[in-house]
PASEBA-1860 file (N, C-alpha, C; in nm, 3 decimals):
! residues 77
1> MKNDDLIF> -1.148/1.225/2.191/-1.033/1.216/2.113/-1.069/1.258/1.974 ~ -0.989/1.336/1.901/-1.020/1.386/1.773/-0.976/1.280/1.669 ~ -1.032/1.301/1.541/-0.992/1.212/1.429/-0.838/1.206/1.408 ~ -0.776/1.324/1.417/-0.633/1.333/1.390/-0.560/1.257/1.496 ~ -0.613/1.251/1.621/-0.541/1.160/1.722/-0.555/1.024/1.689 ~ -0.659/0.974/1.634/-0.678/0.843/1.591/-0.576/0.799/1.484 ~ -0.556/0.886/1.386/-0.466/0.866/1.282/-0.325/0.843/1.333 ~ -0.289/0.929/1.426/-0.150/0.906/1.482/-0.143/0.786/1.580
9> DNSKEINS> -0.244/0.756/1.647/-0.241/0.632/1.726/-0.225/0.508/1.645 ~ -0.272/0.509/1.522/-0.252/0.394/1.433/-0.125/0.390/1.357 ~ -0.034/0.491/1.377/0.085/0.499/1.299/0.169/0.370/1.306 ~ 0.180/0.312/1.424/0.253/0.191/1.431/0.197/0.078/1.359 ~ 0.066/0.067/1.357/-0.006/-0.035/1.279/0.011/-0.011/1.131 ~ 0.005/0.120/1.090/0.020/0.139/0.952/0.150/0.113/0.905 ~ 0.254/0.149/0.978/0.403/0.118/0.946/0.422/-0.024/0.940 ~ 0.355/-0.107/1.010/0.383/-0.255/1.015/0.320/-0.320/0.899
17> LPPILSPK> 0.235/-0.252/0.816/0.175/-0.315/0.697/0.277/-0.317/0.588 ~ 0.255/-0.409/0.496/0.352/-0.419/0.383/0.321/-0.306/0.288 ~ 0.415/-0.270/0.200/0.395/-0.161/0.105/0.284/-0.188/0.003 ~ 0.257/-0.307/-0.026/0.149/-0.351/-0.115/0.036/-0.417/-0.034 ~ -0.075/-0.365/-0.037/-0.194/-0.415/0.046/-0.285/-0.497/-0.036 ~ -0.350/-0.594/0.031/-0.460/-0.666/-0.022/-0.585/-0.583/0.002 ~ -0.701/-0.614/-0.064/-0.827/-0.539/-0.041/-0.864/-0.557/0.106 ~ -0.836/-0.663/0.171/-0.872/-0.684/0.314/-0.796/-0.596/0.400
25> QTADLLQV> -0.667/-0.581/0.377/-0.584/-0.497/0.452/-0.626/-0.356/0.435 ~ -0.646/-0.317/0.311/-0.690/-0.175/0.282/-0.817/-0.147/0.352 ~ -0.915/-0.245/0.347/-1.048/-0.217/0.413/-1.030/-0.200/0.563 ~ -0.937/-0.283/0.627/-0.916/-0.279/0.770/-0.849/-0.135/0.800 ~ -0.753/-0.100/0.721/-0.687/0.025/0.740/-0.778/0.147/0.734 ~ -0.872/0.149/0.637/-0.955/0.263/0.614/-1.087/0.246/0.698 ~ -1.105/0.134/0.757/-1.218/0.100/0.846/-1.348/0.111/0.759 ~ -1.345/0.051/0.642/-1.459/0.033/0.558/-1.474/-0.119/0.528
33> SIHTIYRW> -1.579/-0.155/0.457/-1.597/-0.304/0.421/-1.512/-0.332/0.308 ~ -1.477/-0.451/0.288/-1.399/-0.504/0.168/-1.482/-0.477/0.046 ~ -1.614/-0.487/0.058/-1.700/-0.457/-0.060/-1.685/-0.310/-0.107 ~ -1.664/-0.222/-0.010/-1.643/-0.082/-0.050/-1.513/-0.060/-0.129 ~ -1.406/-0.135/-0.088/-1.284/-0.132/-0.160/-1.302/-0.181/-0.303 ~ -1.371/-0.292/-0.325/-1.387/-0.339/-0.457/-1.482/-0.244/-0.544 ~ -1.583/-0.185/-0.478/-1.674/-0.082/-0.540/-1.590/0.034/-0.582 ~ -1.509/0.089/-0.494/-1.421/0.209/-0.520/-1.329/0.175/-0.639
41> SSLGKLDY> -1.280/0.055/-0.641/-1.187/0.013/-0.755/-1.263/-0.002/-0.885 ~ -1.392/-0.055/-0.880/-1.476/-0.071/-1.006/-1.508/0.074/-1.054 ~ -1.527/0.165/-0.966/-1.563/0.304/-1.008/-1.437/0.390/-1.046 ~ -1.322/0.338/-1.037/-1.203/0.406/-1.076/-1.149/0.501/-0.958 ~ -1.204/0.486/-0.841/-1.155/0.574/-0.737/-1.030/0.536/-0.670 ~ -0.971/0.425/-0.706/-0.843/0.371/-0.664/-0.738/0.357/-0.772 ~ -0.769/0.405/-0.893/-0.679/0.394/-1.009/-0.545/0.451/-0.979 ~ -0.531/0.554/-0.897/-0.406/0.609/-0.870/-0.305/0.542/-0.784
49> CSCRKGKH> -0.368/0.430/-0.717/-0.288/0.354/-0.626/-0.299/0.204/-0.636 ~ -0.376/0.153/-0.739/-0.397/0.010/-0.739/-0.379/-0.039/-0.881 ~ -0.361/-0.172/-0.886/-0.354/-0.238/-1.012/-0.407/-0.377/-0.993 ~ -0.449/-0.436/-1.103/-0.508/-0.567/-1.109/-0.409/-0.659/-1.180 ~ -0.395/-0.775/-1.138/-0.321/-0.887/-1.203/-0.426/-1.002/-1.206 ~ -0.486/-1.021/-1.323/-0.589/-1.130/-1.324/-0.702/-1.077/-1.245 ~ -0.748/-1.160/-1.156/-0.860/-1.128/-1.063/-0.820/-1.061/-0.923 ~ -0.689/-1.050/-0.909/-0.627/-0.990/-0.786/-0.617/-0.842/-0.794
57> LFINKARL> -0.649/-0.788/-0.678/-0.633/-0.634/-0.673/-0.518/-0.610/-0.574 ~ -0.427/-0.520/-0.607/-0.318/-0.483/-0.525/-0.318/-0.331/-0.505 ~ -0.306/-0.285/-0.376/-0.315/-0.136/-0.354/-0.179/-0.096/-0.291 ~ -0.127/0.015/-0.346/0.008/0.069/-0.302/-0.021/0.156/-0.181 ~ 0.025/0.115/-0.066/-0.002/0.183/0.060/0.035/0.333/0.062 ~ 0.156/0.360/0.021/0.211/0.494/0.020/0.123/0.586/-0.075 ~ 0.091/0.539/-0.196/0.004/0.626/-0.280/-0.128/0.641/-0.224 ~ -0.189/0.541/-0.165/-0.318/0.549/-0.112/-0.318/0.658/0.004
65> LTEMFTEA> -0.226/0.644/0.097/-0.224/0.735/0.212/-0.193/0.881/0.169 ~ -0.104/0.898/0.065/-0.075/1.030/0.011/-0.192/1.094/-0.042 ~ -0.264/1.014/-0.129/-0.381/1.077/-0.196/-0.492/1.101/-0.094 ~ -0.513/1.012/-0.009/-0.617/1.044/0.094/-0.588/1.167/0.179 ~ -0.468/1.190/0.221/-0.431/1.310/0.296/-0.439/1.434/0.220 ~ -0.386/1.422/0.089/-0.388/1.537/-0.002/-0.538/1.583/-0.029 ~ -0.621/1.476/-0.051/-0.771/1.506/-0.079/-0.830/1.561/0.048 ~ -0.800/1.509/0.161/-0.863/1.564/0.289/-0.822/1.705/0.309
73> FQSKG> -0.699/1.743/0.284/-0.654/1.883/0.311/-0.713/1.976/0.206 ~ -0.726/1.933/0.083/-0.786/2.015/-0.020/-0.926/2.042/0.003 ~ -1.002/1.942/0.054/-1.149/1.967/0.081/-1.167/2.054/0.195 ~ -1.072/2.071/0.285/-1.090/2.148/0.410/-1.075/2.298/0.377 ~ -1.020/2.330/0.258/-1.009/2.480/0.225/-0.890/2.507/0.158
END
C-alpha cells in the first residue's frame, strides 16, 4: 500500500476530528509524538496554523493539512 493510499484510508478519521485540534490530536493525526508537536511549535514551524492562549496550544486542522499538502507537492518538484 502506498503512502497516498494511507492518506485516503484515513479521510473518515480526519473528517471526524474537530476543526481546532489539541496537540495530542495533531500528534495522532500526523503519527508523531506529542513532544514533536510542541517542538515544532517552539521552532515556529506551526505558526501558520496554531495559536497559544496562555499555556494551551490550538491547531487549525484545515490550515495544517493545506500547508502540509502544499509543502509536500512543492518539495516533489
